[in-house]
PyMOL Python script that loads the backbone (N, CA, C, O; Angstrom):
from pymol import cmd

cmd.read_pdbstr("""\
ATOM      1  N   MET A   1     -30.676 163.366   4.887  1.00  0.00           N
ATOM      2  CA  MET A   1     -30.562 162.373   5.937  1.00  0.00           C
ATOM      3  C   MET A   1     -31.077 161.042   5.399  1.00  0.00           C
ATOM      4  O   MET A   1     -32.070 160.991   4.673  1.00  0.00           O
ATOM      5  N   ILE A   2     -30.383 159.968   5.769  1.00  0.00           N
ATOM      6  CA  ILE A   2     -30.802 158.611   5.430  1.00  0.00           C
ATOM      7  C   ILE A   2     -30.842 157.787   6.713  1.00  0.00           C
ATOM      8  O   ILE A   2     -30.404 158.242   7.770  1.00  0.00           O
ATOM      9  N   THR A   3     -31.366 156.585   6.609  1.00  0.00           N
ATOM     10  CA  THR A   3     -31.404 155.679   7.753  1.00  0.00           C
ATOM     11  C   THR A   3     -30.704 154.385   7.379  1.00  0.00           C
ATOM     12  O   THR A   3     -30.986 153.791   6.338  1.00  0.00           O
ATOM     13  N   ILE A   4     -29.787 153.951   8.240  1.00  0.00           N
ATOM     14  CA  ILE A   4     -29.103 152.673   8.065  1.00  0.00           C
ATOM     15  C   ILE A   4     -29.359 151.838   9.305  1.00  0.00           C
ATOM     16  O   ILE A   4     -28.962 152.201  10.413  1.00  0.00           O
ATOM     17  N   ASN A   5     -30.034 150.703   9.099  1.00  0.00           N
ATOM     18  CA  ASN A   5     -30.348 149.786  10.207  1.00  0.00           C
ATOM     19  C   ASN A   5     -30.973 150.531  11.390  1.00  0.00           C
ATOM     20  O   ASN A   5     -30.641 150.264  12.544  1.00  0.00           O
ATOM     21  N   GLY A   6     -31.873 151.461  11.094  1.00  0.00           N
ATOM     22  CA  GLY A   6     -32.596 152.183  12.130  1.00  0.00           C
ATOM     23  C   GLY A   6     -31.895 153.408  12.679  1.00  0.00           C
ATOM     24  O   GLY A   6     -32.465 154.111  13.513  1.00  0.00           O
ATOM     25  N   ASN A   7     -30.669 153.690  12.239  1.00  0.00           N
ATOM     26  CA  ASN A   7     -29.906 154.839  12.725  1.00  0.00           C
ATOM     27  C   ASN A   7     -29.876 155.947  11.677  1.00  0.00           C
ATOM     28  O   ASN A   7     -29.569 155.692  10.513  1.00  0.00           O
ATOM     29  N   ALA A   8     -30.191 157.167  12.082  1.00  0.00           N
ATOM     30  CA  ALA A   8     -30.164 158.309  11.170  1.00  0.00           C
ATOM     31  C   ALA A   8     -28.719 158.704  10.888  1.00  0.00           C
ATOM     32  O   ALA A   8     -27.896 158.803  11.798  1.00  0.00           O
ATOM     33  N   ILE A   9     -28.430 158.927   9.609  1.00  0.00           N
ATOM     34  CA  ILE A   9     -27.097 159.328   9.162  1.00  0.00           C
ATOM     35  C   ILE A   9     -27.251 160.593   8.322  1.00  0.00           C
ATOM     36  O   ILE A   9     -28.075 160.644   7.409  1.00  0.00           O
ATOM     37  N   HIS A  10     -26.458 161.606   8.633  1.00  0.00           N
ATOM     38  CA  HIS A  10     -26.456 162.837   7.846  1.00  0.00           C
ATOM     39  C   HIS A  10     -25.312 162.761   6.840  1.00  0.00           C
ATOM     40  O   HIS A  10     -24.154 162.591   7.220  1.00  0.00           O
ATOM     41  N   LEU A  11     -25.638 162.887   5.569  1.00  0.00           N
ATOM     42  CA  LEU A  11     -24.613 162.867   4.526  1.00  0.00           C
ATOM     43  C   LEU A  11     -24.100 164.277   4.288  1.00  0.00           C
ATOM     44  O   LEU A  11     -24.871 165.236   4.297  1.00  0.00           O
ATOM     45  N   THR A  12     -22.798 164.400   4.074  1.00  0.00           N
ATOM     46  CA  THR A  12     -22.211 165.716   3.813  1.00  0.00           C
ATOM     47  C   THR A  12     -22.104 165.999   2.321  1.00  0.00           C
ATOM     48  O   THR A  12     -21.970 167.154   1.917  1.00  0.00           O
ATOM     49  N   ALA A  13     -22.163 164.951   1.497  1.00  0.00           N
ATOM     50  CA  ALA A  13     -22.071 165.116   0.050  1.00  0.00           C
ATOM     51  C   ALA A  13     -22.768 163.935  -0.628  1.00  0.00           C
ATOM     52  O   ALA A  13     -22.886 162.864  -0.033  1.00  0.00           O
ATOM     53  N   PRO A  14     -23.225 164.119  -1.851  1.00  0.00           N
ATOM     54  CA  PRO A  14     -23.820 162.995  -2.585  1.00  0.00           C
ATOM     55  C   PRO A  14     -22.801 161.874  -2.760  1.00  0.00           C
ATOM     56  O   PRO A  14     -21.604 162.126  -2.898  1.00  0.00           O
ATOM     57  N   CYS A  15     -23.288 160.634  -2.752  1.00  0.00           N
ATOM     58  CA  CYS A  15     -22.384 159.495  -2.945  1.00  0.00           C
ATOM     59  C   CYS A  15     -23.170 158.314  -3.496  1.00  0.00           C
ATOM     60  O   CYS A  15     -24.400 158.331  -3.548  1.00  0.00           O
ATOM     61  N   THR A  16     -22.432 157.293  -3.903  1.00  0.00           N
ATOM     62  CA  THR A  16     -23.049 156.049  -4.345  1.00  0.00           C
ATOM     63  C   THR A  16     -23.228 155.127  -3.146  1.00  0.00           C
ATOM     64  O   THR A  16     -22.655 155.361  -2.082  1.00  0.00           O
ATOM     65  N   VAL A  17     -24.010 154.097  -3.323  1.00  0.00           N
ATOM     66  CA  VAL A  17     -24.188 153.104  -2.268  1.00  0.00           C
ATOM     67  C   VAL A  17     -22.850 152.452  -1.941  1.00  0.00           C
ATOM     68  O   VAL A  17     -22.546 152.220  -0.771  1.00  0.00           O
ATOM     69  N   GLU A  18     -22.049 152.155  -2.956  1.00  0.00           N
ATOM     70  CA  GLU A  18     -20.737 151.550  -2.720  1.00  0.00           C
ATOM     71  C   GLU A  18     -19.869 152.442  -1.829  1.00  0.00           C
ATOM     72  O   GLU A  18     -19.263 151.955  -0.875  1.00  0.00           O
ATOM     73  N   THR A  19     -19.803 153.729  -2.126  1.00  0.00           N
ATOM     74  CA  THR A  19     -19.019 154.661  -1.321  1.00  0.00           C
ATOM     75  C   THR A  19     -19.547 154.720   0.102  1.00  0.00           C
ATOM     76  O   THR A  19     -18.768 154.706   1.055  1.00  0.00           O
ATOM     77  N   LEU A  20     -20.853 154.785   0.253  1.00  0.00           N
ATOM     78  CA  LEU A  20     -21.472 154.819   1.571  1.00  0.00           C
ATOM     79  C   LEU A  20     -21.086 153.586   2.387  1.00  0.00           C
ATOM     80  O   LEU A  20     -20.710 153.701   3.553  1.00  0.00           O
ATOM     81  N   LEU A  21     -21.179 152.414   1.773  1.00  0.00           N
ATOM     82  CA  LEU A  21     -20.867 151.168   2.471  1.00  0.00           C
ATOM     83  C   LEU A  21     -19.413 151.129   2.923  1.00  0.00           C
ATOM     84  O   LEU A  21     -19.117 150.742   4.053  1.00  0.00           O
ATOM     85  N   VAL A  22     -18.515 151.528   2.042  1.00  0.00           N
ATOM     86  CA  VAL A  22     -17.088 151.532   2.386  1.00  0.00           C
ATOM     87  C   VAL A  22     -16.831 152.526   3.514  1.00  0.00           C
ATOM     88  O   VAL A  22     -16.105 152.219   4.459  1.00  0.00           O
ATOM     89  N   GLU A  23     -17.424 153.717   3.418  1.00  0.00           N
ATOM     90  CA  GLU A  23     -17.226 154.724   4.468  1.00  0.00           C
ATOM     91  C   GLU A  23     -17.785 154.269   5.808  1.00  0.00           C
ATOM     92  O   GLU A  23     -17.283 154.675   6.857  1.00  0.00           O
ATOM     93  N   GLN A  24     -18.818 153.431   5.788  1.00  0.00           N
ATOM     94  CA  GLN A  24     -19.411 152.921   7.016  1.00  0.00           C
ATOM     95  C   GLN A  24     -18.700 151.677   7.535  1.00  0.00           C
ATOM     96  O   GLN A  24     -19.071 151.143   8.580  1.00  0.00           O
ATOM     97  N   GLY A  25     -17.670 151.207   6.804  1.00  0.00           N
ATOM     98  CA  GLY A  25     -16.847 150.097   7.280  1.00  0.00           C
ATOM     99  C   GLY A  25     -17.325 148.702   6.908  1.00  0.00           C
ATOM    100  O   GLY A  25     -16.887 147.721   7.509  1.00  0.00           O
ATOM    101  N   TYR A  26     -18.212 148.598   5.935  1.00  0.00           N
ATOM    102  CA  TYR A  26     -18.719 147.286   5.534  1.00  0.00           C
ATOM    103  C   TYR A  26     -17.798 146.633   4.504  1.00  0.00           C
ATOM    104  O   TYR A  26     -17.234 147.314   3.647  1.00  0.00           O
ATOM    105  N   SER A  27     -17.650 145.312   4.593  1.00  0.00           N
ATOM    106  CA  SER A  27     -16.955 144.523   3.577  1.00  0.00           C
ATOM    107  C   SER A  27     -17.975 144.184   2.494  1.00  0.00           C
ATOM    108  O   SER A  27     -18.949 143.479   2.761  1.00  0.00           O
ATOM    109  N   LEU A  28     -17.765 144.671   1.290  1.00  0.00           N
ATOM    110  CA  LEU A  28     -18.760 144.528   0.227  1.00  0.00           C
ATOM    111  C   LEU A  28     -19.042 143.085  -0.161  1.00  0.00           C
ATOM    112  O   LEU A  28     -20.114 142.792  -0.691  1.00  0.00           O
ATOM    113  N   GLN A  29     -18.111 142.182   0.090  1.00  0.00           N
ATOM    114  CA  GLN A  29     -18.291 140.787  -0.295  1.00  0.00           C
ATOM    115  C   GLN A  29     -19.198 140.018   0.659  1.00  0.00           C
ATOM    116  O   GLN A  29     -19.726 138.971   0.282  1.00  0.00           O
ATOM    117  N   ARG A  30     -19.394 140.502   1.875  1.00  0.00           N
ATOM    118  CA  ARG A  30     -20.088 139.705   2.886  1.00  0.00           C
ATOM    119  C   ARG A  30     -21.339 140.389   3.424  1.00  0.00           C
ATOM    120  O   ARG A  30     -21.675 140.250   4.600  1.00  0.00           O
ATOM    121  N   ILE A  31     -22.032 141.137   2.545  1.00  0.00           N
ATOM    122  CA  ILE A  31     -23.244 141.820   2.994  1.00  0.00           C
ATOM    123  C   ILE A  31     -24.364 141.675   1.979  1.00  0.00           C
ATOM    124  O   ILE A  31     -24.139 141.343   0.815  1.00  0.00           O
ATOM    125  N   ALA A  32     -25.566 141.931   2.447  1.00  0.00           N
ATOM    126  CA  ALA A  32     -26.736 142.088   1.590  1.00  0.00           C
ATOM    127  C   ALA A  32     -27.350 143.439   1.957  1.00  0.00           C
ATOM    128  O   ALA A  32     -27.391 143.814   3.129  1.00  0.00           O
ATOM    129  N   VAL A  33     -27.824 144.161   0.949  1.00  0.00           N
ATOM    130  CA  VAL A  33     -28.357 145.500   1.164  1.00  0.00           C
ATOM    131  C   VAL A  33     -29.797 145.579   0.671  1.00  0.00           C
ATOM    132  O   VAL A  33     -30.110 145.198  -0.457  1.00  0.00           O
ATOM    133  N   GLU A  34     -30.657 146.081   1.542  1.00  0.00           N
ATOM    134  CA  GLU A  34     -32.032 146.380   1.179  1.00  0.00           C
ATOM    135  C   GLU A  34     -32.160 147.895   1.165  1.00  0.00           C
ATOM    136  O   GLU A  34     -31.836 148.559   2.150  1.00  0.00           O
ATOM    137  N   ARG A  35     -32.632 148.442   0.049  1.00  0.00           N
ATOM    138  CA  ARG A  35     -32.804 149.885  -0.099  1.00  0.00           C
ATOM    139  C   ARG A  35     -34.282 150.180  -0.288  1.00  0.00           C
ATOM    140  O   ARG A  35     -34.889 149.735  -1.263  1.00  0.00           O
ATOM    141  N   ASN A  36     -34.855 150.918   0.628  1.00  0.00           N
ATOM    142  CA  ASN A  36     -36.270 151.295   0.558  1.00  0.00           C
ATOM    143  C   ASN A  36     -37.179 150.089   0.331  1.00  0.00           C
ATOM    144  O   ASN A  36     -38.150 150.157  -0.423  1.00  0.00           O
ATOM    145  N   GLY A  37     -36.843 148.980   1.002  1.00  0.00           N
ATOM    146  CA  GLY A  37     -37.688 147.791   0.959  1.00  0.00           C
ATOM    147  C   GLY A  37     -37.375 146.809  -0.146  1.00  0.00           C
ATOM    148  O   GLY A  37     -37.998 145.749  -0.214  1.00  0.00           O
ATOM    149  N   ASP A  38     -36.412 147.130  -1.030  1.00  0.00           N
ATOM    150  CA  ASP A  38     -36.048 146.238  -2.132  1.00  0.00           C
ATOM    151  C   ASP A  38     -34.585 145.835  -2.011  1.00  0.00           C
ATOM    152  O   ASP A  38     -33.729 146.651  -1.669  1.00  0.00           O
ATOM    153  N   ILE A  39     -34.307 144.553  -2.300  1.00  0.00           N
ATOM    154  CA  ILE A  39     -32.915 144.083  -2.297  1.00  0.00           C
ATOM    155  C   ILE A  39     -32.177 144.770  -3.442  1.00  0.00           C
ATOM    156  O   ILE A  39     -32.661 144.812  -4.573  1.00  0.00           O
ATOM    157  N   LEU A  40     -31.007 145.302  -3.131  1.00  0.00           N
ATOM    158  CA  LEU A  40     -30.168 145.955  -4.129  1.00  0.00           C
ATOM    159  C   LEU A  40     -29.065 144.985  -4.526  1.00  0.00           C
ATOM    160  O   LEU A  40     -28.282 144.558  -3.678  1.00  0.00           O
ATOM    161  N   SER A  41     -28.996 144.634  -5.804  1.00  0.00           N
ATOM    162  CA  SER A  41     -27.977 143.681  -6.236  1.00  0.00           C
ATOM    163  C   SER A  41     -26.595 144.320  -6.193  1.00  0.00           C
ATOM    164  O   SER A  41     -26.443 145.521  -6.414  1.00  0.00           O
ATOM    165  N   LYS A  42     -25.596 143.502  -5.906  1.00  0.00           N
ATOM    166  CA  LYS A  42     -24.218 143.984  -5.735  1.00  0.00           C
ATOM    167  C   LYS A  42     -23.721 144.741  -6.960  1.00  0.00           C
ATOM    168  O   LYS A  42     -22.961 145.699  -6.825  1.00  0.00           O
ATOM    169  N   ASN A  43     -24.136 144.329  -8.144  1.00  0.00           N
ATOM    170  CA  ASN A  43     -23.655 145.005  -9.346  1.00  0.00           C
ATOM    171  C   ASN A  43     -24.264 146.402  -9.520  1.00  0.00           C
ATOM    172  O   ASN A  43     -23.916 147.109 -10.467  1.00  0.00           O
ATOM    173  N   ARG A  44     -25.157 146.803  -8.629  1.00  0.00           N
ATOM    174  CA  ARG A  44     -25.761 148.143  -8.683  1.00  0.00           C
ATOM    175  C   ARG A  44     -25.195 149.091  -7.619  1.00  0.00           C
ATOM    176  O   ARG A  44     -25.518 150.279  -7.632  1.00  0.00           O
ATOM    177  N   TYR A  45     -24.363 148.597  -6.704  1.00  0.00           N
ATOM    178  CA  TYR A  45     -23.823 149.442  -5.631  1.00  0.00           C
ATOM    179  C   TYR A  45     -23.089 150.660  -6.186  1.00  0.00           C
ATOM    180  O   TYR A  45     -23.265 151.768  -5.680  1.00  0.00           O
ATOM    181  N   ALA A  46     -22.261 150.466  -7.226  1.00  0.00           N
ATOM    182  CA  ALA A  46     -21.400 151.537  -7.740  1.00  0.00           C
ATOM    183  C   ALA A  46     -22.153 152.591  -8.541  1.00  0.00           C
ATOM    184  O   ALA A  46     -21.655 153.706  -8.700  1.00  0.00           O
ATOM    185  N   ASP A  47     -23.344 152.269  -9.052  1.00  0.00           N
ATOM    186  CA  ASP A  47     -24.054 153.259  -9.864  1.00  0.00           C
ATOM    187  C   ASP A  47     -25.389 153.713  -9.272  1.00  0.00           C
ATOM    188  O   ASP A  47     -26.145 154.431  -9.926  1.00  0.00           O
ATOM    189  N   THR A  48     -25.677 153.297  -8.044  1.00  0.00           N
ATOM    190  CA  THR A  48     -26.891 153.749  -7.368  1.00  0.00           C
ATOM    191  C   THR A  48     -26.540 154.919  -6.451  1.00  0.00           C
ATOM    192  O   THR A  48     -25.734 154.785  -5.530  1.00  0.00           O
ATOM    193  N   ILE A  49     -27.155 156.059  -6.719  1.00  0.00           N
ATOM    194  CA  ILE A  49     -26.904 157.263  -5.933  1.00  0.00           C
ATOM    195  C   ILE A  49     -27.784 157.243  -4.685  1.00  0.00           C
ATOM    196  O   ILE A  49     -28.987 156.992  -4.765  1.00  0.00           O
ATOM    197  N   VAL A  50     -27.178 157.507  -3.544  1.00  0.00           N
ATOM    198  CA  VAL A  50     -27.910 157.595  -2.283  1.00  0.00           C
ATOM    199  C   VAL A  50     -28.757 158.870  -2.321  1.00  0.00           C
ATOM    200  O   VAL A  50     -28.254 159.956  -2.610  1.00  0.00           O
ATOM    201  N   GLN A  51     -30.040 158.720  -2.027  1.00  0.00           N
ATOM    202  CA  GLN A  51     -30.983 159.832  -2.063  1.00  0.00           C
ATOM    203  C   GLN A  51     -31.419 160.208  -0.651  1.00  0.00           C
ATOM    204  O   GLN A  51     -31.542 159.350   0.224  1.00  0.00           O
ATOM    205  N   ASP A  52     -31.649 161.498  -0.443  1.00  0.00           N
ATOM    206  CA  ASP A  52     -32.163 161.960   0.837  1.00  0.00           C
ATOM    207  C   ASP A  52     -33.457 161.214   1.150  1.00  0.00           C
ATOM    208  O   ASP A  52     -34.347 161.129   0.303  1.00  0.00           O
ATOM    209  N   GLY A  53     -33.563 160.678   2.351  1.00  0.00           N
ATOM    210  CA  GLY A  53     -34.755 159.946   2.771  1.00  0.00           C
ATOM    211  C   GLY A  53     -34.675 158.444   2.558  1.00  0.00           C
ATOM    212  O   GLY A  53     -35.567 157.716   2.992  1.00  0.00           O
ATOM    213  N   ASP A  54     -33.621 157.963   1.895  1.00  0.00           N
ATOM    214  CA  ASP A  54     -33.468 156.516   1.701  1.00  0.00           C
ATOM    215  C   ASP A  54     -33.376 155.799   3.043  1.00  0.00           C
ATOM    216  O   ASP A  54     -32.884 156.346   4.031  1.00  0.00           O
ATOM    217  N   THR A  55     -33.862 154.566   3.051  1.00  0.00           N
ATOM    218  CA  THR A  55     -33.744 153.694   4.212  1.00  0.00           C
ATOM    219  C   THR A  55     -33.031 152.426   3.787  1.00  0.00           C
ATOM    220  O   THR A  55     -33.435 151.771   2.826  1.00  0.00           O
ATOM    221  N   TYR A  56     -31.966 152.079   4.507  1.00  0.00           N
ATOM    222  CA  TYR A  56     -31.158 150.898   4.192  1.00  0.00           C
ATOM    223  C   TYR A  56     -31.169 149.932   5.357  1.00  0.00           C
ATOM    224  O   TYR A  56     -31.078 150.332   6.518  1.00  0.00           O
ATOM    225  N   GLU A  57     -31.281 148.664   5.033  1.00  0.00           N
ATOM    226  CA  GLU A  57     -31.052 147.585   5.991  1.00  0.00           C
ATOM    227  C   GLU A  57     -29.879 146.807   5.441  1.00  0.00           C
ATOM    228  O   GLU A  57     -29.925 146.330   4.307  1.00  0.00           O
ATOM    229  N   ILE A  58     -28.830 146.672   6.229  1.00  0.00           N
ATOM    230  CA  ILE A  58     -27.624 146.001   5.782  1.00  0.00           C
ATOM    231  C   ILE A  58     -27.369 144.823   6.707  1.00  0.00           C
ATOM    232  O   ILE A  58     -27.304 144.968   7.928  1.00  0.00           O
ATOM    233  N   VAL A  59     -27.225 143.650   6.096  1.00  0.00           N
ATOM    234  CA  VAL A  59     -26.989 142.425   6.839  1.00  0.00           C
ATOM    235  C   VAL A  59     -25.599 141.915   6.494  1.00  0.00           C
ATOM    236  O   VAL A  59     -25.270 141.764   5.317  1.00  0.00           O
ATOM    237  N   SER A  60     -24.785 141.648   7.495  1.00  0.00           N
ATOM    238  CA  SER A  60     -23.445 141.095   7.298  1.00  0.00           C
ATOM    239  C   SER A  60     -23.494 139.587   7.522  1.00  0.00           C
ATOM    240  O   SER A  60     -24.110 139.108   8.474  1.00  0.00           O
ATOM    241  N   PHE A  61     -22.837 138.848   6.631  1.00  0.00           N
ATOM    242  CA  PHE A  61     -22.757 137.405   6.771  1.00  0.00           C
ATOM    243  C   PHE A  61     -21.487 137.044   7.515  1.00  0.00           C
ATOM    244  O   PHE A  61     -20.411 137.554   7.202  1.00  0.00           O
ATOM    245  N   VAL A  62     -21.609 136.168   8.495  1.00  0.00           N
ATOM    246  CA  VAL A  62     -20.474 135.768   9.312  1.00  0.00           C
ATOM    247  C   VAL A  62     -20.315 134.253   9.176  1.00  0.00           C
ATOM    248  O   VAL A  62     -21.260 133.486   9.361  1.00  0.00           O
ATOM    249  N   GLY A  63     -19.098 133.855   8.850  1.00  0.00           N
ATOM    250  CA  GLY A  63     -18.810 132.421   8.728  1.00  0.00           C
ATOM    251  C   GLY A  63     -18.381 131.869  10.088  1.00  0.00           C
ATOM    252  O   GLY A  63     -18.007 132.614  10.994  1.00  0.00           O
ATOM    253  N   GLY A  64     -18.443 130.594  10.198  1.00  0.00           N
ATOM    254  CA  GLY A  64     -18.027 129.966  11.447  1.00  0.00           C
ATOM    255  C   GLY A  64     -18.259 128.475  11.383  1.00  0.00           C
ATOM    256  O   GLY A  64     -18.747 127.944  10.385  1.00  0.00           O
ATOM    257  N   GLY A  65     -17.910 127.826  12.434  1.00  0.00           N
ATOM    258  CA  GLY A  65     -18.078 126.392  12.366  1.00  0.00           C
ATOM    259  C   GLY A  65     -18.220 125.759  13.673  1.00  0.00           C
ATOM    260  O   GLY A  65     -18.369 124.540  13.755  1.00  0.00           O
TER     261      GLY A  65
END
""", "prot")
cmd.dss("prot")
cmd.show_as("cartoon", "prot")
cmd.util.cbc("prot")
cmd.orient("prot")
């Protein structure tokens, strides 16, 4: 089990952060991800394995005028 923005999520199989984000419907270009209290750089999404107990805070950037 992991936590995303305060919500518990049960994973059915191991995955990368990139896969998790896509499955959760996030646009990878317009977000920032904090993993266990540390900012995760975009170039690490594809090779960072989601671990049981991880906590993620995901912020989406919205443009406007």
